[in-house]
N, C-alpha and C positions, 0 to 999 in steps of 0.2 A: 722541669720537674724531675728529680732524681728518684728512681725506684730501686730498691734493693730487695731481692727475694731470697728468703731462707726457709729452712724447715726446722721447727722446734715443736715437737708433739703434734703439730698440724701445720699446714701451709698458711703463712700470713705474709703481709707486705708491710714494709717500713717505708713510709713516704714522707719526705720533708715538704711542707707546704709554706708558702710565703705570704698568703693573704692575711691581713689583719686590719683593723679599722683605724688605728692611730699609730704614728711613729713612736709614741712614748712607750709602746709595748714591745719594741724591737728587742728587748732583753730576753724575750722568750723565743725558743726554737720550737717549731711546730711539726708534729709527726702524726702518722696514722698507722694503726694496726688493723688488718682486715681478717675477719673470720668468714665462714661460709654465709653467715646471716647478718653480719654487722660490720660497720666501719667505725672504729673507735679513734677519736682524736685526742691526743694528749700533748702536753706542752711542758717544756723543760727550761728552767732558769738555773744558771750556774755562773759563778765568778771565775771559774777556771775551766780549761778544756775538759770536755766530758770524759776523755780517756784517762784523765788523771784523778778522777773523783773516787773517793773511798766510801762515802756514805750517801745514801739516797733517802730523801724525805718526801713521801707522797701525801698530799693533803686532800681530804675528801670533805667537801662542803655540805651544807644542810639541804633541806627539801626545797622544792619549787623548780619550775622550768625557766630559770633565769640564765641569760648569758653571764659569764664570769665577769665581764667588764662592759660598762656602758660609758661612753665618753662623748663629750661635746666641747667644742672650742667657740669662744666669743672674744669680744674686745677686752674683756676682763681677765682672760686666761682660759684655763682648762677646768672642766668639771668632770669628775670620775665617780661612778658608783660601781662597787665591786662586791662579789660574794667571797672574795679572797682577802681576809683582814690582816694580812701580813705586811710588815715593813721589810722589804727584801734585804735591807742592810743588816737585818738580824740573822739572816741565813749564813751560817759559818762558811768559810772559804772552802773547806773540804767537803761540802755538801752540794748535791744537786737537788733542786726543788721541783717536784713534778705535780702537775694538775691533769685531771682526766675530765674531759667534757662529758656532760650527760648526753644521752642518745639524741641526735638531731638538734642539739642546742648549740648555737654558735659561741665561739670563744669571746667575741667582742662585737658590739654594734654601736651605732651612734645613739646617744642618750635620747635624742628627739625622734628616733626611729621607732615605729610601731613594730612589735614582734608578735606574730601569731604562732602559738604553740602547735606543732604538727601532731596529728592523731597518732603517728607512729611512736611518738614519745610516750603518750598515755598508754598505748597498747602494750608497751614493753616495760612500763614503770613497775618496779618491784625490788624487794631486798636482794633476792638471789641474783636477779638479772644485773643489778648494779654491782654487786660483789664479783660476779663472774667477769664482767667487763674489766674491772680494775685488776683482777687477778691475771687476766690476759695481758694487760699492760705490764704488770710486774714481771711476768715470765719473759716477755719480749725484751724489756730494757736490761734485765739482768743477763740475758743470753747474748744480746747483740751490742748494747751500748755501755753497760757498766759491768764488765766481766770480772773485775777484781774487787767487787763491793764487800766491805766489811760489815756494814749495817744497812739493812733494808727496813726503814721505819715507815709506818703508816699512822697518820694522825687524822681522826675524824671528829667533826663538830656537829652537834645536834643530830639530824638524821644520819649524818656521816658517821656518827659513833656506832649506830646500829650496823652500818656497812662494815666498819672496822671489826666488830665482833664476829660478823658472818665470815669475813675474809680469813679470820683466824682458824676457821674450820675447814677451809678449802685450799689454803696456800701455806705451805711449810717453809717458804723462803723468807718470810717476814721475821725480823729479829726483835723488833720493839713495836709496841702498840700504844697509841694515844687515844683515849676514849674520853672526849670532852663534851660536857653538857648533855649527857645522856642518862637515862634512868636504867634500872635493873629489870623492871617488869615490862610487860607489853605496853606500848604507847597508849592504848585505850585506857589502861588503869589510871594513867596520870590525870585524866579528866575527872574521875571520881574523887581523886585526892584533892583537887582544887576546890570541888564543891564542899568537901568536908572541912577544908581550911577556912572557907567562907563562913561555915556554920560555927566553927570554933572561935573565930575572931568576932563573931556577932554581926557580920555583914548581912547575913540572912538567918531566918529562924530555922529551927530543926524541921518544922513542917515544910518550909520552902525547900530545904535541902533534899528532903525525901521526894518531893515533886520533881525537882531537877534530876535526881538520880533516876527516877522512873522514866522521865523523858529521854535521858541519856541511854538507858538500856533499850528503849524502843528504837532509838536511832541505830545503836549497835546491831540490833537484830535485823533492821532494814538493810544495813550495810552487808551483813554476813549472807543475806539471801540474794545479793547481787554482787558476787565476788569479783566479777570481771567487768563491771560496768565502768565505762569511761565517759558516760554522759550524765551520770548522777554525781553530784559533788557535795561534800560536807567540809566546812572549814577550809575552803580553797583547794582541797584535794579530792581526787576521784574515789569512788567506792573501791575500785580495784587497788588503788594505792594503799588505802587503809587496811584492806585485807592482806595485801602482800607485805606490809610492814608491821603486822600484828604479832610477830614472833617475839617472845620475851628474850631480851638481849642476854640475860644472865645465863640462859641455857647454852649460848654460844661462847660467852666469856669463860665459862668454867672448862671448856674444852681446850683453851689456850694454855700452853706451858711456858711460852716466852714472856718476858717482862711486860706488864701492863701499867700504864699511868692513867688513872681516872681522875678527872678534875671537874668540879661543878661549883657554881656560885650559889651561896645560901639564899640569895635573893632572886634566883632564877624564877621567872614567871611563865616559862614555857615548859619546863620539866621540874616537877617538885623535887626538892633535895631529898625528901623522905623516900622517894622511889630509888634514888641512887644509893641510899644507905643499905639497900638489900644486897648490893655487890660485896662489900667487905664482910657482911654477915655470912653470905653463902661461901665465900672463899675460906673463911675461918672454919665453917662447918665441914667443908670438904678438905681441910688441912692443906690448902694451897697457899704458898708463900711468894707468889710471883706478882703480887699486886702492890702498887703505890696509890693510895687513895687520899685525895686532898679536897677539902671543902674551903672555898675562899669566902669568908664571912660577909664581905661587903659588896660582892660582885654579882652581876645578873647573868642572863643566858649568854650574852656575847662578851662576858668578862669586862663589863663596864661598871664603874662606881658612880652612884648618884651623889652629887655634891649638894651642899646646903642651899645653893642658889637655884637648884632644880636642873642644872646642866649635868652632863655625864662625862666622866673621864675614862678614856680608853685604857684598859689594863691588859689587853691581849698580849702585848709583847712581854710584859712581866711574867705572865703565866708561861709563855713560850720559853723564856729564859730558864724558868724552873724546870720545864720539860727537857730542855737541852742538857742541863746539868744532870738531871736524872739519867738521861740516855748515856752520858759519859761515865756516870758512876756505876752503870750496870754492865759495863764491858762491851 
């Protein structure tokens, strides 16, 4: 194991690690940055030597304590499940692609392997913590690995979009922001919007909608009274997580002066598109012109299109190409 020690704002360690669960992921190089209280694992893919790279793209995936890759092999070949929806062939030659593991969550495990989420993950789960960890990686790689970078791009999807917005308030080295499948208001507001949509569409009556709202507000009150609980869960997330991610994203986005690319699918069933429309409205109201806002009319939360036969067609790469063209056009 090779260890390099340097000092940039604080002492940290850059360590290359070799362990991974499948040879098909050998295209990634694995590193660690250590702070006084945390060890942050991050992973880099590049088609060219790292010292020749001019642009860095860091992707931030959504919520959940999931390894980035789960792989199994059998007689029929290989099965892979991943939280990273990119075709690496779409990464331009002059780019390095960076992933940052969540705290104490492995990069890759066997698909058949049971994974028990460590308490330390839940105890540290939160918007600022996640943004701070990624900011530490950005500072590290720009100082040590990519010294001549022209563009430092961060792209977040779903919960990762909230992290992107927060990053914009704490790290001034980022040149371009991708905010995908995220709303403008607090995440809690989205649940009220979906109830109203069900009322308007006739799926439930007005009276049923009011009952659902009252029940929702009761739950929100319960969550707010246990702001650090990691034993109480709602919708697969701890009460701590809901409290720590309740910050309205628009408050952070408005503090960013670098170019921002906001993308959402009109058929998103996890984040109502109505919430995302708050973003251009507030940018106009504050006379800010650094926003590119796109709604994809036929796509869902993961940028998939439902076909007539009920199957889904992945359009992620198409949106990504739009994003890359926008990055190029903004200098």
